[in-house]
C-alpha positions as CSV (number, residue, x, y, z in Angstrom):
1,M,62.6,84.9,58.3
2,F,62.6,84.8,62.0
3,A,65.5,87.1,62.2
4,D,63.2,90.4,63.6
5,I,61.3,89.0,66.0
6,P,62.5,89.5,69.3
7,L,63.6,86.6,71.9
8,L,63.4,86.5,75.5
9,S,65.3,83.8,77.7
10,E,65.4,82.4,81.5
11,E,69.5,83.5,80.5
12,D,69.7,86.7,79.2
13,P,66.6,88.6,79.6
14,P,66.1,92.0,78.0
15,A,64.5,94.9,80.0
16,W,61.5,96.0,80.6
17,E,61.8,98.9,78.6
18,V,63.0,96.8,75.9
19,R,60.4,94.5,75.7
20,Q,57.2,96.2,77.1
21,H,55.7,96.8,73.4
22,W,56.1,93.1,72.3
23,Q,53.8,92.1,70.5
24,R,55.2,88.7,68.3
25,Y,58.1,87.2,69.8
26,W,59.8,84.2,70.9
27,L,60.0,82.8,74.5
28,V,63.4,79.8,75.2
29,D,64.0,78.2,78.2
30,P,66.9,76.1,77.1
31,L,67.4,74.2,80.4
32,D,63.8,73.8,82.0
33,G,63.9,71.6,85.1
34,T,67.3,72.5,86.4
35,K,67.1,69.7,89.5
36,E,66.5,67.1,87.0
37,F,69.0,67.7,85.1
38,L,71.4,68.0,88.1
39,N,70.3,64.7,89.5
40,R,70.4,62.9,86.3
41,N,66.6,61.3,85.8
42,G,66.5,62.5,82.3
43,E,63.5,64.7,83.6
44,F,64.7,68.3,81.7
45,T,63.6,69.6,78.6
46,V,64.5,72.2,76.1
47,N,61.2,75.2,75.5
48,I,60.7,77.4,72.5
49,A,57.6,79.2,72.4
50,L,56.6,81.4,69.9
51,I,53.7,84.5,71.3
52,E,51.5,86.6,69.7
53,N,49.6,88.8,71.2
54,G,50.0,87.4,74.7
55,A,49.1,83.5,73.5
56,P,51.4,80.8,72.4
57,V,50.9,79.9,69.2
58,L,53.8,77.6,68.4
59,G,55.7,75.4,71.1
60,V,58.1,72.7,71.0
61,V,59.2,70.9,74.4
62,Y,62.1,68.7,73.6
63,V,63.7,66.0,76.2
64,P,67.0,65.7,75.0
65,V,67.8,62.5,77.0
66,T,65.1,61.1,75.1
67,G,65.3,62.5,72.0
68,V,61.3,62.8,71.8
69,M,59.5,65.7,71.2
70,Y,56.5,67.6,71.9
71,A,54.6,70.4,69.4
72,A,52.4,72.4,68.7
73,S,50.9,74.7,65.9
74,G,48.1,75.5,63.7
75,G,45.5,74.3,66.6
76,K,47.4,70.8,66.2
77,A,49.6,68.9,68.7
78,W,52.1,65.7,67.9
79,K,54.7,64.0,69.8
80,E,57.1,62.7,68.2
81,V,59.4,60.0,68.5
82,E,62.5,58.5,66.5
83,G,61.2,60.3,63.4
84,V,57.5,58.8,63.8
85,R,54.9,61.7,64.1
86,R,51.5,61.2,65.7
87,L,48.5,63.7,67.1
88,I,48.2,63.8,71.1
89,R,44.7,64.4,72.3
90,V,43.7,64.9,76.4
91,N,42.1,62.1,77.7
92,H,39.5,61.1,80.7
93,A,40.0,58.8,82.9
94,H,38.9,57.9,86.1
95,P,40.0,58.2,88.4
96,P,42.2,60.8,87.4
97,L,45.7,61.1,87.2
98,V,47.3,63.9,88.6
99,V,50.3,64.8,87.2
100,V,52.7,67.1,90.1
101,S,56.4,68.8,90.4
102,R,58.6,66.1,91.7
103,S,61.0,69.3,93.2
104,H,57.9,71.5,94.3
105,L,55.3,70.0,96.5
106,D,54.7,72.7,98.5
107,A,51.6,72.5,101.6
108,E,49.1,74.6,99.0
109,L,49.2,71.6,97.1
110,K,49.2,68.9,99.3
111,D,45.8,70.5,100.8
112,Y,44.5,70.8,97.0
113,L,45.5,67.3,96.6
114,L,43.2,66.2,100.0
115,Q,40.2,67.5,98.7
116,L,40.6,66.7,95.3
117,G,38.8,63.4,95.5
118,E,39.6,59.6,94.5
119,H,42.7,60.4,91.9
120,Q,46.3,59.3,91.8
121,T,49.3,61.4,91.4
122,V,52.7,60.9,90.0
123,A,55.8,63.9,90.4
124,I,57.7,64.5,87.4
125,G,60.0,67.4,86.6
126,S,60.1,70.0,83.9
127,S,57.5,71.3,81.4
128,L,56.8,67.2,81.2
129,K,53.3,67.8,83.2
130,F,52.0,69.5,80.9
131,C,52.6,67.2,77.6
132,L,51.4,64.5,80.1
133,V,48.3,66.1,79.8
134,A,48.0,67.3,76.5
135,E,48.9,63.1,75.0
136,G,46.1,62.2,77.6
137,K,48.4,60.1,80.2
138,A,47.6,62.4,83.1
139,Q,44.6,64.5,83.2
140,L,45.2,68.0,85.3
141,Y,48.2,69.2,86.7
142,P,48.0,71.9,89.2
143,R,50.2,74.3,89.9
144,F,50.6,76.8,93.5
145,G,54.1,77.3,93.8
146,P,56.1,79.7,91.5
147,T,57.4,79.6,87.4
148,N,58.4,81.6,85.2
149,V,56.8,82.6,81.9
150,W,59.6,80.7,79.8
151,D,59.3,77.4,81.8
152,T,55.3,77.0,81.0
153,A,54.7,78.9,77.7
154,A,55.7,75.9,75.6
155,G,54.0,73.4,77.3
156,H,50.8,75.6,77.3
157,A,50.6,75.6,73.7
158,V,51.1,71.7,73.6
159,A,48.4,71.6,76.1
160,A,46.3,74.2,74.7
161,A,46.7,72.7,71.1
162,A,45.4,69.1,72.3
163,G,42.5,70.2,74.2
164,A,43.5,71.1,78.0
165,Q,42.6,74.1,79.2
166,V,45.8,76.3,81.0
167,H,43.9,78.9,83.5
168,D,45.2,80.7,86.9
169,W,43.5,79.8,89.7
170,Q,40.9,82.9,89.1
171,G,39.9,81.3,85.5
172,K,41.4,83.2,83.3
173,T,43.5,81.7,80.5
174,L,47.3,81.8,81.4
175,N,48.9,84.5,79.2
176,Y,52.3,85.9,78.1
177,V,51.6,89.4,77.5
178,P,54.9,91.5,78.2
179,R,55.1,92.5,82.1
180,E,57.6,93.7,84.0
181,S,57.7,90.8,86.3
182,F,58.5,87.0,84.7
183,L,56.8,85.5,86.7
184,N,53.5,83.9,86.2
185,P,50.5,83.3,88.9
186,G,49.7,79.8,90.3
187,F,47.5,77.9,87.6
188,R,46.0,74.4,86.4
189,V,46.2,72.4,83.2
190,S,43.4,70.3,83.0
191,L,40.7,68.7,81.0
192,F,37.5,71.3,82.3
């Protein structure tokens, strides 16, 4: 059924010449959160996304340690725990909970948080940050440090289907149109 759709993965990415005209492709990260995996804190995920015309139209973020799965398709997002699936949606809170990377807390992010106003902060690994915003437990995930497309596409699909915005710092929706570099620009996942 999906054998004709090409695959882009961190483990063995095809050359630019091969993928430059892809309109539809799978983006897979079999181990997102390598530092979390090595630290054995359970905050690593398996990420799978289907990209069509630069947008993630399907996403799955699976947490092997807990068996929890976040997924999105057809404009809806859900969380599945022990076989029970429930729809998830973003949620406003005051003060907002800001989720940040456990492994990449840089000076730019620290400055941003100082200027943000009243908020609470929690650090977590991998694409789980997207999922916390998607299920309404957090309201903002700002990212200044480097990420690759396979780190973000599945979480982006889940967060967007749950009602979040996923924009770069110029206000443009993060996209996955094939490009030579795998790096994303800085971005924020938010309700606003």
